[in-house]
C-alpha positions as CSV (number, residue, x, y, z in Angstrom):
1,M,79.6,75.2,192.7
2,T,77.6,78.3,191.8
3,A,74.9,78.9,194.3
4,P,71.4,78.6,192.8
5,S,69.2,81.7,192.7
6,H,65.6,82.4,193.0
7,T,63.5,83.4,190.0
8,S,63.6,87.2,189.2
9,S,60.5,88.0,191.1
10,Y,59.4,91.0,193.3
11,Y,59.5,88.6,196.2
12,A,63.1,87.5,195.7
13,A,64.2,91.2,195.3
14,S,62.5,92.1,198.6
15,A,63.4,89.0,200.6
16,N,64.3,89.6,204.2
17,D,66.8,86.8,204.3
18,K,69.3,86.4,201.5
19,N,71.7,84.0,203.3
20,I,72.5,80.7,201.6
21,R,72.5,77.5,203.7
22,P,75.3,75.0,203.1
23,E,75.2,72.0,200.7
24,L,74.7,68.5,202.1
25,T,78.0,66.7,202.4
26,G,79.1,63.6,204.1
27,E,76.9,61.3,206.3
28,V,74.2,62.8,208.4
29,T,71.6,61.1,210.7
30,A,68.2,62.4,211.8
31,D,64.8,61.2,213.1
32,V,63.2,62.6,210.0
33,C,64.5,63.9,206.6
34,V,62.3,66.3,204.8
35,I,62.8,66.7,201.0
36,G,61.9,70.2,199.9
37,A,62.1,73.5,201.8
38,G,58.7,74.9,200.8
39,F,55.5,75.3,202.9
40,T,54.7,71.6,203.1
41,G,58.3,70.6,204.1
42,L,58.8,73.4,206.6
43,S,55.4,73.2,208.2
44,T,56.1,69.4,208.7
45,A,59.6,70.2,210.0
46,I,58.5,72.8,212.4
47,H,55.7,70.7,213.9
48,L,58.1,67.8,214.4
49,A,60.9,69.9,215.8
50,E,58.4,71.5,218.3
51,S,57.7,67.9,219.4
52,G,61.4,67.2,220.0
53,F,62.3,65.4,216.8
54,K,65.7,65.8,215.1
55,V,64.8,67.0,211.6
56,V,66.9,67.7,208.6
57,V,65.5,69.4,205.5
58,V,67.2,68.9,202.1
59,E,66.5,71.4,199.3
60,A,67.5,71.1,195.7
61,S,67.7,74.8,195.1
62,R,66.8,77.6,197.6
63,I,64.3,77.8,200.5
64,G,60.9,78.7,198.8
65,F,62.3,78.2,195.3
66,G,59.1,76.7,194.0
67,A,55.5,77.6,194.4
68,S,55.9,78.6,198.1
69,G,58.0,81.6,197.2
70,R,56.3,82.6,193.9
71,N,52.5,82.4,194.6
72,G,50.0,85.1,194.9
73,G,50.4,85.3,198.6
74,Q,46.7,84.8,199.6
75,I,45.1,82.9,202.5
76,V,42.3,81.1,200.7
77,H,40.5,78.4,202.8
78,S,39.3,74.9,201.9
79,Y,40.5,72.9,198.9
80,S,40.4,73.2,195.2
81,R,37.3,71.0,195.4
82,D,35.0,72.0,198.2
83,M,33.3,69.9,200.8
84,D,30.1,69.4,198.8
85,F,32.0,67.8,196.0
86,I,33.9,65.6,198.4
87,S,30.8,64.5,200.1
88,K,29.1,63.7,196.9
89,H,31.9,61.7,195.5
90,Y,33.5,60.1,198.6
91,G,30.7,60.1,201.2
92,K,29.4,62.6,203.8
93,Q,31.6,61.2,206.5
94,T,34.7,62.0,204.5
95,G,33.3,65.4,203.5
96,D,32.6,66.2,207.2
97,K,36.1,65.1,208.2
98,M,37.7,67.2,205.4
99,G,35.5,70.1,206.4
100,A,36.7,69.9,210.0
101,M,40.2,70.6,208.7
102,A,39.4,73.0,205.8
103,F,40.0,76.2,207.8
104,E,43.0,75.1,209.8
105,G,45.7,76.1,207.4
106,G,45.2,79.8,207.7
107,K,45.2,79.4,211.5
108,I,48.5,77.6,211.4
109,I,50.0,80.4,209.2
110,R,48.9,83.0,211.8
111,R,50.2,81.0,214.7
112,L,53.6,80.7,213.1
113,V,53.8,84.4,212.2
114,K,52.8,85.3,215.8
115,D,54.9,82.7,217.7
116,Y,58.1,83.3,215.7
117,N,57.6,87.0,214.9
118,I,57.8,86.4,211.1
119,Q,57.9,89.7,209.2
120,C,55.9,89.0,206.0
121,D,53.4,91.9,205.7
122,L,50.5,89.8,206.9
123,K,47.1,91.6,206.4
124,D,43.6,90.4,207.0
125,G,40.6,90.1,204.7
126,G,40.1,88.3,201.3
127,I,37.4,88.7,198.7
128,F,35.9,86.2,196.2
129,A,34.7,88.4,193.3
130,A,31.8,87.2,191.1
131,C,32.0,88.2,187.4
132,N,28.3,87.3,186.7
133,S,25.1,86.4,188.4
134,K,25.8,82.7,188.2
135,Q,29.0,83.1,190.1
136,L,27.3,85.2,192.6
137,K,24.7,82.5,193.3
138,E,27.5,80.0,193.7
139,L,29.2,82.3,196.3
140,E,26.0,82.3,198.2
141,E,26.0,78.6,198.2
142,K,29.7,78.6,199.3
143,K,28.8,80.9,202.2
144,A,26.1,78.5,203.4
145,L,28.4,75.4,202.8
146,W,31.3,76.9,204.8
147,E,29.0,78.1,207.6
148,S,27.6,74.6,207.9
149,H,31.2,73.5,208.6
150,G,31.6,76.2,211.3
151,H,33.2,79.0,209.3
152,T,31.2,82.2,210.1
153,E,33.5,85.1,209.3
154,L,31.8,85.7,205.9
155,E,29.7,88.5,204.4
156,M,28.0,88.7,201.0
157,L,28.7,91.8,198.9
158,T,26.4,93.3,196.4
159,E,27.3,94.8,193.0
160,S,27.4,98.2,194.7
161,S,29.0,97.2,198.1
162,I,31.9,95.3,196.5
163,Q,33.1,98.7,195.1
164,Q,33.8,99.7,198.7
165,Y,36.5,97.1,198.6
166,V,37.6,96.8,194.9
167,G,37.8,100.0,192.7
168,T,36.2,98.5,189.5
169,G,32.8,98.1,188.0
170,R,33.7,94.6,186.7
171,Y,32.1,92.5,189.4
172,S,28.5,91.5,190.1
173,G,29.1,91.1,193.8
174,G,31.3,89.0,196.0
175,L,32.0,87.2,199.3
176,L,34.2,88.8,201.9
177,D,36.1,86.3,204.1
178,K,37.3,88.3,207.1
179,S,39.6,85.4,208.1
180,G,41.3,85.4,204.7
181,G,44.3,87.6,204.1
182,H,47.5,88.1,202.3
183,F,51.3,88.2,202.8
184,H,54.7,88.2,201.3
185,P,55.0,84.4,200.6
186,L,58.8,84.2,200.3
187,N,59.3,86.1,203.5
188,L,56.8,83.8,205.1
189,V,58.7,80.6,204.0
190,L,62.0,82.2,204.9
191,G,60.7,83.1,208.4
192,E,59.5,79.6,208.8
193,A,63.0,78.3,207.9
194,A,64.4,80.6,210.6
195,A,61.8,79.4,213.1
196,F,62.8,75.7,212.3
197,E,66.4,76.5,212.7
198,S,65.7,78.2,216.0
199,L,64.4,74.8,217.2
200,G,67.6,73.1,216.3
201,G,66.6,72.1,212.8
202,V,69.2,72.0,209.9
203,I,68.5,73.0,206.3
204,Y,70.8,72.1,203.3
205,E,70.3,74.0,200.1
206,A,71.7,73.4,196.6
207,S,71.4,69.7,197.3
208,P,69.2,67.9,194.8
209,V,68.3,64.5,196.0
210,T,69.4,61.8,193.5
211,R,67.9,58.7,195.2
212,V,65.7,57.7,198.1
213,E,66.7,54.2,199.4
214,E,63.9,52.4,201.1
215,G,64.5,50.4,204.3
216,A,64.0,50.3,208.1
217,K,66.3,53.2,208.0
218,A,65.7,55.2,204.8
219,K,68.6,56.9,203.1
220,V,68.3,60.2,201.2
221,H,71.2,60.6,198.8
222,S,72.5,63.7,197.1
223,A,75.6,64.2,195.0
224,R,77.9,64.7,197.9
225,G,76.1,63.5,200.9
226,C,73.5,61.2,202.5
227,V,70.9,61.5,205.3
228,T,69.9,58.3,207.1
229,A,66.6,58.7,208.9
230,D,63.8,56.8,210.5
231,Y,61.2,58.6,208.4
232,V,61.3,60.6,205.1
233,V,58.8,63.2,204.0
234,V,58.7,63.9,200.2
235,A,57.6,67.5,199.8
236,G,58.9,68.5,196.4
237,N,55.4,68.9,194.8
238,A,55.8,70.3,191.2
239,Y,59.6,70.2,191.5
240,L,60.5,66.6,192.0
241,N,62.3,66.5,188.6
242,G,62.1,62.7,188.1
243,L,63.1,61.7,191.7
244,I,60.0,59.5,192.3
245,P,58.3,58.7,189.0
246,K,55.3,56.9,190.7
247,L,54.4,60.3,192.3
248,E,54.9,62.3,189.2
249,Q,52.6,60.1,187.1
250,K,49.7,61.1,189.4
251,A,49.8,64.8,188.8
252,M,50.9,67.5,186.3
253,P,52.9,70.7,186.8
254,C,51.1,73.9,185.6
255,G,52.4,77.4,185.5
256,T,50.8,80.5,186.6
257,Q,52.1,84.1,185.9
258,V,52.4,87.1,188.1
259,I,53.4,90.7,187.5
260,T,54.1,93.6,189.9
261,T,53.7,97.2,189.2
262,E,55.9,100.1,190.3
263,P,55.0,101.5,193.7
264,L,51.7,103.3,193.6
265,S,50.7,106.5,195.3
266,E,48.5,106.3,198.4
267,Q,45.7,107.8,196.4
268,Q,46.1,105.1,193.8
269,Q,46.2,102.4,196.4
270,K,43.0,103.7,198.0
271,E,41.3,103.9,194.6
272,L,42.1,100.3,193.7
273,L,41.8,98.4,197.0
274,P,40.3,100.8,199.6
275,Q,40.3,98.2,202.5
276,D,43.6,96.6,201.4
277,N,42.1,93.2,200.9
278,C,43.2,90.6,198.5
279,V,40.9,89.5,195.7
280,E,40.4,86.5,193.5
281,D,37.6,86.1,190.9
282,C,35.5,83.1,190.5
283,N,36.5,82.1,186.9
284,Y,38.0,78.7,186.3
285,L,41.1,80.4,184.9
286,L,41.0,83.0,187.6
287,D,42.7,86.4,188.2
288,Y,44.0,87.3,191.6
289,F,45.5,90.5,193.0
290,R,46.5,92.5,196.0
291,L,48.7,95.3,197.3
292,S,52.2,94.6,198.5
293,G,53.6,95.9,201.7
294,D,55.3,98.8,199.8
295,G,52.2,99.7,197.8
296,R,52.6,97.8,194.5
297,L,49.8,96.0,192.8
298,I,50.6,92.3,192.5
299,Y,48.4,90.7,189.8
300,G,48.4,87.1,188.7
301,G,46.5,84.7,186.5
302,G,46.6,82.5,183.4
303,V,47.7,78.9,183.3
304,T,50.3,77.2,181.1
305,Y,50.1,73.4,181.1
306,G,53.0,71.1,181.4
307,A,55.2,73.7,183.1
308,R,56.0,75.6,179.9
309,E,57.5,79.1,180.4
310,P,55.4,81.8,178.6
311,S,57.5,83.8,176.3
312,K,56.1,87.2,177.5
313,I,54.4,87.1,180.8
314,E,53.5,90.7,180.6
315,S,51.6,90.2,177.4
316,L,49.4,87.6,179.2
317,I,48.7,89.4,182.4
318,V,48.7,93.1,181.7
319,P,45.5,92.9,179.6
320,K,43.8,91.1,182.5
321,M,45.0,93.8,184.9
322,L,43.8,96.6,182.6
323,K,40.4,95.0,182.2
324,T,40.0,95.2,186.0
325,F,41.9,98.5,186.5
326,P,42.0,100.5,183.2
327,Q,43.4,103.5,185.1
328,L,46.7,101.7,185.3
329,Q,47.2,102.0,181.6
330,N,50.5,104.0,181.9
331,T,51.8,102.2,185.0
332,R,55.2,100.6,184.8
333,I,55.6,96.9,185.3
334,D,58.7,96.2,187.5
335,Y,58.6,92.5,187.8
336,A,57.2,89.5,185.9
337,W,57.6,85.8,186.7
338,T,56.1,82.4,186.5
339,G,56.0,79.4,188.9
340,N,54.6,75.9,188.9
341,F,51.8,74.4,191.0
342,L,50.8,70.7,190.8
343,L,47.4,69.8,189.4
344,T,45.8,66.4,190.2
345,L,43.0,64.8,188.1
346,M,40.4,65.2,190.8
347,R,41.9,68.6,192.0
348,L,42.3,67.2,195.5
349,P,45.6,66.8,197.5
350,Q,47.4,63.5,197.4
351,F,48.8,62.1,200.6
352,G,50.3,58.7,200.9
353,R,53.1,56.5,202.0
354,I,55.8,54.5,200.1
355,G,56.8,51.4,202.1
356,T,56.4,51.9,205.8
357,N,58.3,55.2,206.5
358,I,58.4,57.4,203.4
359,Y,55.5,59.8,203.5
360,Y,54.4,62.3,200.8
361,A,51.9,65.2,200.3
362,Q,51.4,66.9,196.9
363,G,49.0,68.2,194.3
364,Y,47.1,71.0,196.0
365,S,45.8,72.1,192.6
366,G,46.0,75.9,193.2
367,H,45.1,75.9,196.9
368,G,48.5,75.2,198.3
369,V,49.1,78.1,200.6
370,T,46.7,76.9,203.4
371,S,46.6,73.2,202.4
372,S,50.3,72.8,202.6
373,H,50.5,74.2,206.1
374,L,47.7,71.9,207.1
375,A,49.6,69.0,205.4
376,G,52.6,69.7,207.5
377,R,50.6,69.4,210.7
378,V,48.8,66.2,209.5
379,L,52.1,64.5,208.4
380,S,53.8,65.4,211.7
381,D,50.9,63.9,213.6
382,A,51.0,60.7,211.5
383,I,54.7,60.3,212.1
384,Q,54.0,60.6,215.8
385,G,51.4,57.8,215.6
386,Q,48.3,59.9,215.3
387,A,47.2,59.1,211.8
388,E,43.4,59.6,211.9
389,R,43.5,62.8,209.9
390,Y,46.2,61.6,207.6
391,D,44.1,58.6,206.8
392,V,41.3,60.8,205.6
393,F,43.5,62.4,203.0
394,A,45.2,59.1,202.2
395,S,41.9,57.4,201.5
396,L,41.1,59.7,198.6
397,P,41.7,57.9,195.3
398,Q,44.8,59.1,193.3
399,Y,44.1,58.6,189.6
400,P,46.7,59.0,186.9
401,F,45.9,61.3,184.0
402,P,44.3,59.3,181.1
403,G,46.9,58.3,178.5
404,G,49.8,58.7,180.8
405,R,52.4,61.4,180.7
406,A,52.2,62.0,177.0
407,F,48.5,63.0,177.1
408,R,48.4,64.9,180.4
409,V,49.1,68.3,178.8
410,P,46.6,68.2,175.8
411,Y,44.0,66.5,178.0
412,T,44.1,69.2,180.6
413,A,44.5,72.1,178.1
414,I,41.4,71.0,176.3
415,G,39.5,71.0,179.7
416,A,40.9,74.4,180.5
417,A,39.7,75.8,177.1
418,Y,36.2,74.4,177.8
419,Y,36.0,76.1,181.2
420,N,37.5,79.3,179.8
421,L,34.7,79.4,177.3
422,R,32.2,78.7,180.1
423,D,33.7,81.7,182.0
424,K,33.3,84.0,179.0
425,L,29.7,82.9,178.4
426,G,28.8,83.1,182.1
427,I,27.4,79.5,182.1
């Protein structure tokens, strides 16, 4: 069998660990079997292993093959819908409970990096950049909202002061989150895999799960093996590929595109991002960018619905990059790739349980880096009998997309076109 490979990304080319784990064969037993070796799966696995559980992780392709190893690499707090939306639609008590967890994911990342000495170019500081006065006012409201939930490491930036952080005249101001940050996502997830293995955990790669058999002892089947476990955690997110249809009906894979330039000179780096912060703008179809550890500009944005592959990623993203940094007109693009995240109708994560012992978490809707790490902690606690925080997420309604699978793509694409027009008009 030919070993699966990562997408042709900058992250894969600069990965610290290129070792391939064995395929699942024969009969294996564990306390917990985790399906998916991304951030959700490995955060769950590490937290359980630290508590003494015997955990096995089964991965269809490679560690970090999906969104965990392809994303923009930014620590962005909260959820795709913020606490004011949650309080309005699901009650203040739920909003307060979600708010109490909203800033934990970034702390978990930093804790794992420190405790297990993970080399992933972690740097501090993230900026939300406003493209117009309406967005700047919304950032002022975000600052007040987050501070009301105890997050105080925030500073408003004016149209002039933001240029001390981002070398462009494109923005009307911004919000600096000093506890935000950025990192090499594939090296983070690979470092988490190594941390899990150091605790006695086992990871099987190239082992697509073909069937999950419910029962007092659940069985996770692959083509050549089976894991029998007391609990199963389904953490495949946008890459379940038909394994559990009832989960896939609740959400839709969407693609985002990323490019990486050639290495830039130190002068260029200081010109573009003088403080080496990461940036995302406030548009619905947002742009996001940062410098890599070796001085490249990583720039992402755009959305394709239904997990379609764009024919030419560069043609989609380079114009966005040049609108922000026209001085990069003659800069070479060394890497371009796409990856899928999972969008839910309400843009809130979906946590739940199938039967009595099969747990799942999915659908972070573009806020997966921190939310997935939080999910791992929450799922681990629930399996250990401490389900209060899990119950908060599980209580959120999980609506299917109107019209079923056939209408998910056009429905969401129409919505995206509407919000894109709003972005352009500044309304």
